[in-house]
C-alpha positions as a Markdown table, in Angstrom:
| # | Residue | x | y | z |
|---|---|---|---|---|
| 1 | Met | -5.6 | -200.6 | 12.6 |
| 2 | Ala | -5.2 | -198.4 | 8.9 |
| 3 | Glu | -3.1 | -195.5 | 8.9 |
| 4 | Pro | -5.2 | -192.9 | 10.4 |
| 5 | Gln | -6.9 | -190.4 | 7.7 |
| 6 | Lys | -7.7 | -187.8 | 10.3 |
| 7 | Ile | -6.2 | -186.8 | 13.7 |
| 8 | Ala | -7.7 | -184.1 | 16.1 |
| 9 | Val | -5.5 | -182.2 | 18.6 |
| 10 | Ile | -7.5 | -181.0 | 21.6 |
| 11 | Gly | -5.8 | -177.8 | 23.1 |
| 12 | Leu | -3.3 | -175.6 | 21.1 |
| 13 | Gly | -1.0 | -174.2 | 23.8 |
| 14 | Tyr | 2.7 | -174.9 | 24.0 |
| 15 | Val | 2.3 | -178.8 | 23.5 |
| 16 | Gly | -0.7 | -179.2 | 21.3 |
| 17 | Leu | 0.3 | -176.4 | 18.9 |
| 18 | Pro | 3.7 | -177.9 | 17.7 |
| 19 | Leu | 2.2 | -181.5 | 17.7 |
| 20 | Ala | -0.3 | -180.8 | 15.3 |
| 21 | Val | 2.0 | -178.6 | 13.0 |
| 22 | His | 4.2 | -181.7 | 12.8 |
| 23 | Leu | 1.6 | -184.2 | 12.5 |
| 24 | Ala | -0.2 | -182.0 | 9.7 |
| 25 | Lys | 3.2 | -182.8 | 7.7 |
| 26 | His | 2.0 | -186.2 | 7.5 |
| 27 | Phe | -1.4 | -186.6 | 8.2 |
| 28 | Ser | -4.8 | -184.6 | 7.8 |
| 29 | Val | -4.9 | -182.8 | 11.2 |
| 30 | Val | -7.4 | -180.4 | 12.7 |
| 31 | Gly | -6.6 | -178.3 | 15.9 |
| 32 | Leu | -9.2 | -177.3 | 18.3 |
| 33 | Asp | -9.1 | -174.8 | 21.2 |
| 34 | Ile | -11.8 | -173.7 | 22.9 |
| 35 | Asp | -10.5 | -170.4 | 23.4 |
| 36 | Ser | -11.6 | -168.3 | 20.1 |
| 37 | Arg | -9.0 | -165.5 | 20.4 |
| 38 | Arg | -6.2 | -168.1 | 20.2 |
| 39 | Val | -7.8 | -169.5 | 17.2 |
| 40 | Thr | -8.1 | -166.3 | 15.6 |
| 41 | Glu | -4.6 | -165.4 | 16.3 |
| 42 | Leu | -3.5 | -168.7 | 14.8 |
| 43 | Lys | -5.1 | -168.5 | 11.8 |
| 44 | Gly | -3.3 | -165.1 | 11.2 |
| 45 | Gly | -0.5 | -166.7 | 11.6 |
| 46 | His | 0.7 | -165.5 | 15.3 |
| 47 | Asp | 1.8 | -167.9 | 18.1 |
| 48 | Arg | 1.8 | -165.8 | 21.4 |
| 49 | Thr | 3.7 | -168.9 | 23.0 |
| 50 | Arg | 6.6 | -168.2 | 20.3 |
| 51 | Glu | 7.0 | -171.9 | 20.0 |
| 52 | Ile | 6.2 | -171.8 | 16.1 |
| 53 | Glu | 7.5 | -169.3 | 13.9 |
| 54 | Pro | 4.9 | -167.4 | 11.6 |
| 55 | Glu | 6.2 | -168.8 | 8.1 |
| 56 | Met | 6.0 | -172.3 | 9.7 |
| 57 | Leu | 2.3 | -171.3 | 10.7 |
| 58 | Ala | 1.3 | -170.2 | 7.5 |
| 59 | Ala | 3.0 | -172.8 | 5.4 |
| 60 | Thr | 0.8 | -175.6 | 7.4 |
| 61 | Ser | -1.9 | -177.6 | 5.9 |
| 62 | Met | -3.7 | -178.1 | 9.4 |
| 63 | Val | -7.2 | -176.6 | 10.2 |
| 64 | Phe | -7.8 | -174.3 | 13.0 |
| 65 | Thr | -11.0 | -174.3 | 14.9 |
| 66 | Asp | -13.1 | -173.8 | 17.8 |
| 67 | Asp | -16.1 | -175.6 | 16.6 |
| 68 | Ala | -16.0 | -179.2 | 18.2 |
| 69 | Ser | -18.1 | -180.3 | 15.0 |
| 70 | Ala | -15.1 | -180.0 | 13.1 |
| 71 | Ile | -13.4 | -182.8 | 14.6 |
| 72 | Arg | -16.2 | -185.1 | 14.3 |
| 73 | Gly | -15.0 | -188.4 | 12.6 |
| 74 | Ser | -11.6 | -188.4 | 13.5 |
| 75 | Asp | -9.7 | -191.6 | 13.6 |
| 76 | Ile | -7.5 | -190.4 | 16.6 |
| 77 | Tyr | -8.0 | -187.7 | 19.0 |
| 78 | Ile | -5.0 | -186.0 | 20.8 |
| 79 | Val | -5.7 | -184.4 | 24.3 |
| 80 | Thr | -3.2 | -181.9 | 25.1 |
| 81 | Val | -4.7 | -179.6 | 27.8 |
| 82 | Pro | -3.2 | -178.3 | 31.2 |
| 83 | Thr | -3.2 | -180.2 | 34.4 |
| 84 | Pro | -2.5 | -177.8 | 36.9 |
| 85 | Val | -3.0 | -178.2 | 40.6 |
| 86 | Asp | -5.4 | -176.0 | 43.0 |
| 87 | Ser | -5.0 | -173.6 | 45.7 |
| 88 | Ala | -4.3 | -176.6 | 48.1 |
| 89 | Asn | -1.7 | -178.3 | 45.4 |
| 90 | Lys | -4.0 | -181.0 | 45.0 |
| 91 | Pro | -4.5 | -182.3 | 41.0 |
| 92 | Asp | -6.7 | -180.2 | 39.1 |
| 93 | Leu | -8.2 | -182.6 | 36.6 |
| 94 | Gly | -10.9 | -180.1 | 35.4 |
| 95 | Ala | -9.4 | -179.5 | 31.8 |
| 96 | Val | -8.9 | -183.4 | 31.2 |
| 97 | Arg | -12.7 | -184.2 | 32.3 |
| 98 | Gly | -13.8 | -181.2 | 29.8 |
| 99 | Ala | -11.8 | -182.1 | 26.9 |
| 100 | Ser | -13.0 | -186.0 | 27.3 |
| 101 | Lys | -16.8 | -184.5 | 27.5 |
| 102 | Leu | -16.0 | -182.7 | 24.4 |
| 103 | Val | -14.3 | -185.4 | 22.5 |
| 104 | Gly | -16.9 | -187.9 | 23.8 |
| 105 | Gly | -19.8 | -185.4 | 22.4 |
| 106 | Val | -18.3 | -186.4 | 18.7 |
| 107 | Ile | -16.6 | -189.4 | 19.0 |
| 108 | Glu | -17.5 | -192.4 | 16.7 |
| 109 | Lys | -17.0 | -196.4 | 16.9 |
| 110 | Gly | -13.1 | -197.4 | 16.1 |
| 111 | Ala | -11.5 | -193.9 | 17.4 |
| 112 | Ile | -8.5 | -193.8 | 19.8 |
| 113 | Val | -8.3 | -191.4 | 22.2 |
| 114 | Val | -4.7 | -190.2 | 23.3 |
| 115 | Tyr | -3.9 | -188.4 | 26.4 |
| 116 | Glu | -0.3 | -186.2 | 26.5 |
| 117 | Ser | -1.2 | -184.2 | 29.5 |
| 118 | Thr | 0.9 | -184.9 | 32.5 |
| 119 | Val | -1.3 | -187.0 | 35.1 |
| 120 | Tyr | -0.5 | -189.6 | 37.9 |
| 121 | Pro | -1.1 | -193.4 | 37.1 |
| 122 | Gly | -4.8 | -194.3 | 36.5 |
| 123 | Val | -6.0 | -191.1 | 35.2 |
| 124 | Thr | -6.4 | -192.1 | 31.6 |
| 125 | Glu | -8.1 | -195.3 | 32.2 |
| 126 | Asp | -10.0 | -194.3 | 35.5 |
| 127 | Val | -11.0 | -190.7 | 35.1 |
| 128 | Ala | -10.7 | -190.2 | 31.0 |
| 129 | Gly | -12.2 | -193.4 | 30.0 |
| 130 | Pro | -15.3 | -192.9 | 32.1 |
| 131 | Glu | -16.0 | -189.3 | 31.2 |
| 132 | Leu | -15.6 | -190.3 | 27.5 |
| 133 | Glu | -18.2 | -193.4 | 28.0 |
| 134 | Ala | -20.6 | -191.3 | 29.6 |
| 135 | Ala | -20.5 | -188.6 | 27.1 |
| 136 | Ser | -20.5 | -190.8 | 24.0 |
| 137 | Gly | -22.9 | -193.6 | 25.3 |
| 138 | Leu | -20.2 | -196.0 | 23.8 |
| 139 | Thr | -17.9 | -198.7 | 25.8 |
| 140 | Cys | -14.1 | -198.1 | 26.2 |
| 141 | Gly | -12.1 | -200.8 | 25.2 |
| 142 | Val | -14.8 | -202.1 | 22.8 |
| 143 | Asp | -16.1 | -199.2 | 20.8 |
| 144 | Phe | -13.3 | -196.8 | 21.2 |
| 145 | Phe | -9.7 | -197.2 | 22.9 |
| 146 | Leu | -7.5 | -195.3 | 25.0 |
| 147 | Gly | -3.8 | -194.2 | 24.7 |
| 148 | Tyr | -1.4 | -192.5 | 26.6 |
| 149 | Ser | 1.8 | -190.4 | 25.0 |
| 150 | Pro | 3.3 | -187.9 | 27.5 |
| 151 | Glu | 4.4 | -184.9 | 26.2 |
| 152 | Arg | 8.1 | -183.6 | 26.8 |
| 153 | Ile | 8.1 | -179.9 | 25.4 |
| 154 | Asn | 10.6 | -177.6 | 26.9 |
| 155 | Pro | 9.3 | -174.1 | 26.2 |
| 156 | Gly | 11.8 | -172.0 | 24.1 |
| 157 | Asp | 14.2 | -175.2 | 23.6 |
| 158 | Arg | 14.9 | -175.2 | 19.8 |
| 159 | Glu | 17.0 | -178.4 | 20.0 |
| 160 | His | 14.5 | -180.9 | 21.7 |
| 161 | Thr | 11.6 | -180.1 | 19.7 |
| 162 | Val | 8.3 | -182.5 | 19.3 |
| 163 | Asp | 10.0 | -184.0 | 15.9 |
| 164 | Arg | 13.3 | -184.9 | 17.3 |
| 165 | Ile | 12.7 | -186.2 | 20.9 |
| 166 | Thr | 11.7 | -189.8 | 21.8 |
| 167 | Lys | 8.1 | -190.1 | 22.4 |
| 168 | Val | 6.9 | -192.8 | 24.9 |
| 169 | Val | 3.8 | -194.4 | 23.7 |
| 170 | Ala | 1.4 | -196.7 | 25.3 |
| 171 | Gly | -2.0 | -198.1 | 24.2 |
| 172 | Gln | -5.0 | -200.0 | 25.8 |
| 173 | Thr | -4.5 | -203.1 | 23.6 |
| 174 | Asp | -1.2 | -204.0 | 21.7 |
| 175 | Asp | -3.1 | -203.1 | 18.3 |
| 176 | Val | -3.7 | -199.6 | 19.7 |
| 177 | Ala | 0.0 | -199.2 | 20.7 |
| 178 | Asp | 1.1 | -200.3 | 17.3 |
| 179 | Thr | -1.0 | -197.8 | 15.6 |
| 180 | Leu | 0.3 | -195.1 | 17.8 |
| 181 | Cys | 3.7 | -196.1 | 17.4 |
| 182 | Ala | 3.4 | -195.8 | 13.7 |
| 183 | Met | 1.9 | -192.3 | 13.9 |
| 184 | Tyr | 4.4 | -191.0 | 16.2 |
| 185 | Gly | 7.1 | -192.4 | 14.5 |
| 186 | Lys | 6.4 | -190.5 | 11.5 |
| 187 | Leu | 6.2 | -187.5 | 13.7 |
| 188 | Thr | 9.8 | -187.6 | 15.2 |
| 189 | Ser | 13.2 | -188.7 | 14.0 |
| 190 | Gly | 14.0 | -189.3 | 17.7 |
| 191 | Gly | 12.2 | -192.7 | 17.8 |
| 192 | Val | 9.5 | -194.1 | 19.8 |
| 193 | Phe | 9.3 | -196.1 | 22.9 |
| 194 | Lys | 6.4 | -198.7 | 23.7 |
| 195 | Ala | 5.7 | -198.6 | 27.3 |
| 196 | Arg | 4.8 | -201.8 | 29.0 |
| 197 | Asp | 1.0 | -200.0 | 29.5 |
| 198 | Ile | -1.0 | -197.0 | 29.8 |
| 199 | Arg | -0.2 | -196.7 | 33.9 |
| 200 | Thr | 3.5 | -197.2 | 33.3 |
| 201 | Ala | 3.7 | -194.4 | 30.8 |
| 202 | Glu | 1.8 | -192.1 | 33.1 |
| 203 | Ala | 4.3 | -192.6 | 35.8 |
| 204 | Ala | 7.4 | -192.6 | 33.7 |
| 205 | Lys | 6.2 | -188.9 | 32.9 |
| 206 | Val | 5.5 | -187.6 | 36.4 |
| 207 | Ile | 8.7 | -188.8 | 37.9 |
| 208 | Glu | 11.1 | -186.8 | 35.1 |
| 209 | Asn | 9.9 | -183.7 | 36.4 |
| 210 | Ala | 9.8 | -184.6 | 39.9 |
| 211 | Gln | 13.2 | -186.1 | 39.4 |
| 212 | Arg | 14.5 | -182.6 | 38.4 |
| 213 | Asp | 12.5 | -180.7 | 41.2 |
| 214 | Ile | 14.4 | -182.9 | 43.6 |
| 215 | Asn | 17.7 | -182.1 | 42.3 |
| 216 | Ile | 17.1 | -178.2 | 41.9 |
| 217 | Ala | 15.9 | -178.2 | 45.5 |
| 218 | Phe | 19.4 | -179.6 | 46.5 |
| 219 | Ile | 21.1 | -177.1 | 44.8 |
| 220 | Asn | 19.1 | -174.4 | 46.4 |
| 221 | Glu | 19.4 | -175.9 | 49.9 |
| 222 | Val | 23.2 | -176.0 | 49.5 |
| 223 | Ala | 23.0 | -172.2 | 47.9 |
| 224 | Thr | 21.4 | -171.0 | 51.1 |
| 225 | Ile | 24.0 | -172.6 | 53.0 |
| 226 | Phe | 26.9 | -171.2 | 51.3 |
| 227 | Gln | 25.4 | -168.0 | 51.1 |
| 228 | Lys | 25.7 | -167.7 | 55.0 |
| 229 | Met | 29.3 | -169.0 | 54.7 |
| 230 | Gly | 30.3 | -166.3 | 52.0 |
| 231 | Leu | 30.7 | -168.4 | 49.2 |
| 232 | Ser | 29.0 | -168.3 | 45.7 |
| 233 | Ile | 27.1 | -171.6 | 44.7 |
| 234 | Tyr | 28.0 | -170.7 | 41.1 |
| 235 | Asp | 32.0 | -171.0 | 42.0 |
| 236 | Val | 31.2 | -174.2 | 44.0 |
| 237 | Leu | 29.4 | -175.7 | 41.1 |
| 238 | Asp | 32.0 | -174.7 | 38.7 |
| 239 | Ala | 34.5 | -176.5 | 40.9 |
| 240 | Ala | 32.2 | -179.8 | 41.4 |
| 241 | Gly | 31.2 | -179.9 | 37.8 |
| 242 | Thr | 35.0 | -180.8 | 37.0 |
| 243 | Lys | 34.0 | -184.3 | 38.5 |
| 244 | Trp | 32.8 | -186.8 | 35.4 |
| 245 | Asn | 29.6 | -188.0 | 37.2 |
| 246 | Phe | 28.6 | -184.5 | 38.9 |
| 247 | Leu | 24.9 | -183.8 | 38.0 |
| 248 | Asn | 24.6 | -180.5 | 36.6 |
| 249 | Phe | 22.0 | -178.3 | 38.2 |
| 250 | Ser | 21.7 | -174.8 | 39.1 |
| 251 | Pro | 19.9 | -172.8 | 41.6 |
| 252 | Gly | 16.9 | -170.8 | 41.2 |
| 253 | Leu | 13.1 | -170.2 | 41.1 |
| 254 | Val | 11.2 | -173.3 | 39.9 |
| 255 | Gly | 8.3 | -172.4 | 37.9 |
| 256 | Gly | 6.0 | -173.1 | 35.0 |
| 257 | His | 3.6 | -175.8 | 33.8 |
| 258 | Cys | 5.6 | -178.9 | 34.9 |
| 259 | Ile | 8.6 | -179.1 | 37.2 |
| 260 | Gly | 6.7 | -177.2 | 40.0 |
| 261 | Val | 3.5 | -178.9 | 39.6 |
| 262 | Asp | 3.8 | -182.8 | 38.4 |
| 263 | Pro | 5.5 | -183.7 | 42.0 |
| 264 | Phe | 2.1 | -182.9 | 43.3 |
| 265 | Tyr | 0.7 | -185.5 | 41.2 |
| 266 | Leu | 3.1 | -187.9 | 42.0 |
| 267 | Ala | 2.5 | -187.0 | 45.8 |
| 268 | His | -1.1 | -187.1 | 45.4 |
| 269 | Ser | -1.0 | -190.8 | 43.9 |
| 270 | Ala | 1.6 | -191.9 | 46.6 |
| 271 | Thr | -0.7 | -190.6 | 49.4 |
| 272 | Ala | -3.8 | -192.1 | 48.0 |
| 273 | Ile | -2.2 | -195.6 | 48.5 |
| 274 | Gly | -1.1 | -194.7 | 52.0 |
| 275 | His | 2.7 | -193.9 | 51.3 |
| 276 | His | 3.9 | -190.3 | 52.7 |
| 277 | Pro | 6.3 | -189.0 | 50.1 |
| 278 | Glu | 8.6 | -187.3 | 52.4 |
| 279 | Ile | 11.6 | -186.7 | 49.5 |
| 280 | Ile | 9.3 | -185.3 | 46.8 |
| 281 | Leu | 7.3 | -183.0 | 49.3 |
| 282 | Ser | 10.4 | -181.7 | 50.9 |
| 283 | Gly | 12.0 | -180.7 | 47.6 |
| 284 | Arg | 8.7 | -178.9 | 46.9 |
| 285 | Arg | 8.7 | -177.0 | 50.0 |
| 286 | Ile | 12.5 | -175.8 | 49.4 |
| 287 | Asn | 11.9 | -174.6 | 46.0 |
| 288 | Asp | 8.8 | -173.1 | 46.6 |
| 289 | Ala | 10.5 | -171.0 | 49.4 |
| 290 | Met | 13.4 | -169.4 | 47.2 |
| 291 | Gly | 11.5 | -166.7 | 46.0 |
| 292 | Gly | 10.9 | -165.5 | 49.8 |
| 293 | Tyr | 14.4 | -166.1 | 50.5 |
| 294 | Val | 15.7 | -164.2 | 48.0 |
| 295 | Ala | 13.4 | -161.1 | 48.7 |
| 296 | Glu | 14.8 | -161.5 | 52.4 |
| 297 | Cys | 18.4 | -161.3 | 51.3 |
| 298 | Ile | 18.1 | -158.6 | 48.9 |
| 299 | Ala | 16.3 | -156.3 | 51.5 |
| 300 | Arg | 19.2 | -157.0 | 54.0 |
| 301 | Glu | 21.7 | -156.2 | 51.4 |
| 302 | Leu | 20.0 | -153.0 | 50.9 |
| 303 | Ala | 19.6 | -152.3 | 54.4 |
| 304 | Thr | 23.5 | -152.7 | 55.1 |
| 305 | Gln | 23.9 | -149.8 | 52.3 |
| 306 | Gly | 21.3 | -147.4 | 54.4 |
| 307 | Lys | 18.6 | -148.2 | 52.0 |
| 308 | Gly | 15.3 | -149.5 | 53.4 |
| 309 | Ala | 11.3 | -148.7 | 53.2 |
| 310 | Gly | 11.2 | -146.5 | 50.0 |
| 311 | Ala | 13.9 | -148.0 | 48.1 |
| 312 | Arg | 13.4 | -148.1 | 44.5 |
| 313 | Val | 14.0 | -151.6 | 43.0 |
| 314 | Leu | 13.8 | -152.4 | 39.1 |
| 315 | Met | 13.0 | -156.2 | 38.5 |
| 316 | Leu | 13.9 | -157.5 | 35.5 |
| 317 | Gly | 11.9 | -160.5 | 34.3 |
| 318 | Leu | 8.8 | -162.0 | 35.3 |
| 319 | Thr | 8.1 | -165.1 | 33.1 |
| 320 | Phe | 9.2 | -168.6 | 34.5 |
| 321 | Lys | 11.9 | -169.1 | 32.0 |
| 322 | Glu | 14.1 | -167.2 | 29.7 |
| 323 | Asn | 13.3 | -166.1 | 26.2 |
| 324 | Val | 9.6 | -167.3 | 26.6 |
| 325 | Pro | 6.3 | -165.3 | 27.4 |
| 326 | Asp | 4.9 | -168.0 | 29.8 |
| 327 | Leu | 4.1 | -166.7 | 33.3 |
| 328 | Arg | 2.5 | -169.7 | 34.5 |
| 329 | Asn | 3.6 | -170.6 | 38.1 |
| 330 | Ser | 6.2 | -168.1 | 37.8 |
| 331 | His | 8.0 | -167.3 | 41.2 |
| 332 | Val | 9.6 | -164.3 | 40.6 |
| 333 | Ile | 6.3 | -162.7 | 41.9 |
| 334 | Asp | 7.2 | -164.1 | 45.3 |
| 335 | Ile | 10.6 | -162.3 | 45.2 |
| 336 | Val | 8.4 | -158.7 | 44.1 |
| 337 | Arg | 6.0 | -159.6 | 47.2 |
| 338 | Gly | 8.4 | -160.1 | 49.5 |
| 339 | Leu | 9.8 | -156.8 | 48.9 |
| 340 | Val | 6.9 | -154.8 | 48.5 |
| 341 | Gly | 5.9 | -156.3 | 52.0 |
| 342 | Arg | 9.3 | -154.7 | 53.2 |
| 343 | Gly | 8.4 | -151.5 | 52.0 |
| 344 | Leu | 10.2 | -151.1 | 48.9 |
| 345 | Ala | 9.0 | -149.8 | 45.9 |
| 346 | Val | 9.2 | -152.2 | 42.9 |
| 347 | Asp | 9.0 | -151.6 | 39.0 |
| 348 | Ile | 8.8 | -154.7 | 36.7 |
| 349 | His | 10.0 | -155.0 | 33.2 |
| 350 | Asp | 9.8 | -158.0 | 31.3 |
| 351 | Ala | 11.3 | -158.3 | 27.7 |
| 352 | Phe | 8.6 | -161.2 | 26.5 |
| 353 | Ala | 5.5 | -161.2 | 28.9 |
| 354 | Asp | 2.1 | -159.6 | 27.9 |
| 355 | Ala | 1.3 | -157.1 | 30.2 |
| 356 | Glu | -2.4 | -157.9 | 30.2 |
| 357 | Glu | -1.5 | -161.5 | 31.2 |
| 358 | Ala | 0.8 | -160.4 | 34.0 |
| 359 | Lys | -2.1 | -157.8 | 35.0 |
| 360 | Ala | -4.6 | -160.7 | 34.9 |
| 361 | Ile | -2.4 | -163.4 | 36.8 |
| 362 | Phe | -0.5 | -161.2 | 39.2 |
| 363 | Gly | -2.3 | -157.9 | 39.3 |
| 364 | Val | 1.0 | -156.2 | 38.6 |
| 365 | Asp | 1.6 | -153.6 | 35.9 |
| 366 | Leu | 4.8 | -154.1 | 33.5 |
| 367 | Leu | 6.7 | -151.4 | 32.5 |
| 368 | Pro | 6.3 | -150.7 | 28.4 |
| 369 | Thr | 9.8 | -150.0 | 28.1 |
| 370 | Leu | 13.1 | -149.4 | 29.9 |
| 371 | Glu | 13.4 | -145.7 | 28.0 |
| 372 | Gly | 13.3 | -143.2 | 30.6 |
| 373 | Ala | 13.4 | -145.5 | 33.5 |
| 374 | Gly | 15.8 | -144.5 | 36.0 |
| 375 | Asn | 17.2 | -143.5 | 39.6 |
| 376 | Tyr | 16.9 | -147.0 | 41.3 |
| 377 | Asp | 18.6 | -148.1 | 44.1 |
| 378 | Cys | 18.8 | -151.6 | 43.3 |
| 379 | Val | 18.4 | -153.7 | 39.7 |
| 380 | Ile | 17.4 | -157.4 | 40.0 |
| 381 | Gly | 18.2 | -159.8 | 37.1 |
| 382 | Ala | 15.7 | -162.3 | 37.9 |
| 383 | Val | 15.3 | -163.9 | 34.3 |
| 384 | Ser | 17.9 | -164.3 | 32.0 |
| 385 | His | 16.1 | -163.1 | 28.9 |
| 386 | Thr | 18.9 | -162.2 | 26.3 |
| 387 | Pro | 18.3 | -158.4 | 26.3 |
| 388 | Tyr | 19.1 | -158.2 | 29.7 |
| 389 | Leu | 22.3 | -160.5 | 29.4 |
| 390 | Glu | 23.6 | -157.8 | 26.8 |
| 391 | Leu | 23.0 | -154.8 | 29.1 |
| 392 | Thr | 26.0 | -152.7 | 29.2 |
| 393 | Asp | 28.1 | -150.5 | 31.8 |
| 394 | Gly | 26.2 | -147.7 | 30.3 |
| 395 | Asp | 22.7 | -149.0 | 30.5 |
| 396 | Phe | 23.1 | -149.7 | 34.3 |
| 397 | Ala | 24.7 | -146.4 | 34.8 |
| 398 | Thr | 21.2 | -145.0 | 33.3 |
| 399 | Leu | 19.4 | -147.2 | 35.4 |
| 400 | Met | 20.8 | -146.5 | 38.6 |
| 401 | Gly | 23.0 | -143.5 | 38.4 |
| 402 | Asp | 26.8 | -143.8 | 39.9 |
| 403 | Ser | 26.0 | -146.4 | 42.4 |
| 404 | Gly | 23.6 | -148.9 | 43.5 |
| 405 | Leu | 23.2 | -152.8 | 43.9 |
| 406 | Ile | 22.9 | -155.1 | 41.4 |
| 407 | Ala | 21.1 | -158.3 | 42.4 |
| 408 | Asp | 21.9 | -161.4 | 40.0 |
| 409 | Val | 19.2 | -164.1 | 41.0 |
| 410 | Lys | 20.5 | -166.1 | 37.9 |
| 411 | Gly | 24.0 | -165.7 | 38.1 |
| 412 | Met | 23.8 | -163.8 | 34.3 |
| 413 | Trp | 26.2 | -161.3 | 35.1 |
| 414 | Arg | 28.4 | -163.0 | 37.6 |
| 415 | Lys | 31.7 | -163.3 | 35.4 |
| 416 | Arg | 31.6 | -159.3 | 34.3 |
| 417 | Ala | 33.2 | -156.7 | 35.8 |
| 418 | Leu | 31.3 | -153.9 | 37.5 |
| 419 | Pro | 32.5 | -150.4 | 38.1 |
| 420 | Ala | 33.9 | -150.3 | 41.7 |
| 421 | Asn | 30.9 | -148.0 | 43.1 |
| 422 | Tyr | 28.3 | -151.0 | 42.3 |
| 423 | His | 27.3 | -153.4 | 44.8 |
| 424 | Arg | 26.9 | -157.0 | 44.0 |
| 425 | Trp | 24.6 | -159.7 | 45.4 |
| 426 | Gln | 24.1 | -163.2 | 44.0 |
| 427 | Leu | 23.5 | -166.9 | 45.1 |
C-alpha cells in the first residue's frame, strides 16, 4: 500500500494526543474528540493532561475537530479511546463500539482502521470489525482492513514517550502490517516489532500491565506482613535490591487507566474459555484492598495518641500518580473514605488535580491552596507530587503545630529527619 496521505486519530486523551502530535510531524493528521470542550482547549494550546507542552501544541500542523465529517477520506484511522471496566469489573467496550460506529460512518474503501485501546484477544476482529461493517456497509478484510498497535503511554513519563518507545504492530494481512510498520517506524526512534497477528498483539498488551499488577501485589502483601513485624518494607527493599536479579517494585495504591484495569480484561477472556485465573484475580484483590488497609493503620496509630473520632486529617494528593492530574481509578479515595467512616475529618489537597473533576468523580471538595491550612492532627503523604516532596519542617509546623502524625504512604519523606515531637507512620 502507498504511504498514507491522511491519518485520523479518534480520541485525544493521554494516548491519542501525543500520538497525533508526533504523527503530524510526518503526515497530514486530523485529531477527533467528541468532547467539544477538549477540542476547544487544544485549539487554544492547553492540554489538561499535561502530556503535551503549549509550545508543541502551538507548533503542530494537525487539525483538531469534534466533527466526524472532517475525518472522512482518511487512509488510516487510529482509535485511541478508553477501555474501562464496569461496576462488576467486567470489560466495558462501549467507547470502542461507539468509535467503531463513528469511523464506520465515514470510512471509504481501502482504508485501514487501527486500534490502540487495551483489549482482550479477539476484540479488534470479533467486536470492532463487525461494528465497522454494520455502520459502513463494507466488508472487513475486502473493502477495509484492521490493525492493532497497543498503546504504551506512561502518564507523566518524559523519557518513555511515544516517539521513543518500541511499537508493537499487527495487521489483518501482511501488506497491512507492513504499511503500519512503515507509518509507526517514522513516528518512533524505538523501532517497531511486527507481531504474528492481531490477537497476539492484543494478548501482549494485556499481560504487560497484568504482570506489573501481580508484582506490586506481592510487594503490597509482604509490606503488610512486615508492618505487623515492626519492619519497614522500604528498608527491606533497600537490602533485597542489592541482589542483581531482584525485581524493583514498590508498595502502594494501584490506580489509573491501565494497571488496575487491564488484568480484568485478561481475567474475562480466561473465564470465557473455562479457565479460572487465580493469580491474576488474587493480585487484584490485594491491590484493591490497600487503601482500606492504610486507612485502618493510620486510624489505629492516631488512636494510640488519643486522637479518635473528630481528629483532623490533611490528605496530600488524590491523583493516581505523582505529578499528573489524572484521577481515574485513584485509590487514594479509599483511604479518605476509610478514615471518614471512622469518624475522622479529612481535608484534601492536590497540587495537580482539577477541583471540578474531583467533585464529579469522587464527590469531594479540594482545598484550593495550603495557605491558611493548619491545626491538623495528621498529615498524610498519599501522592509524591514534587511540591509535597519539598515541604519543609516549617511547613509541617504550620500544618500541624508542634506535634502530630505524619503518615507517609509513598515513603517520600522516610529518609528525612523529623522533629522529635512528630510521630511517623509508613509502610
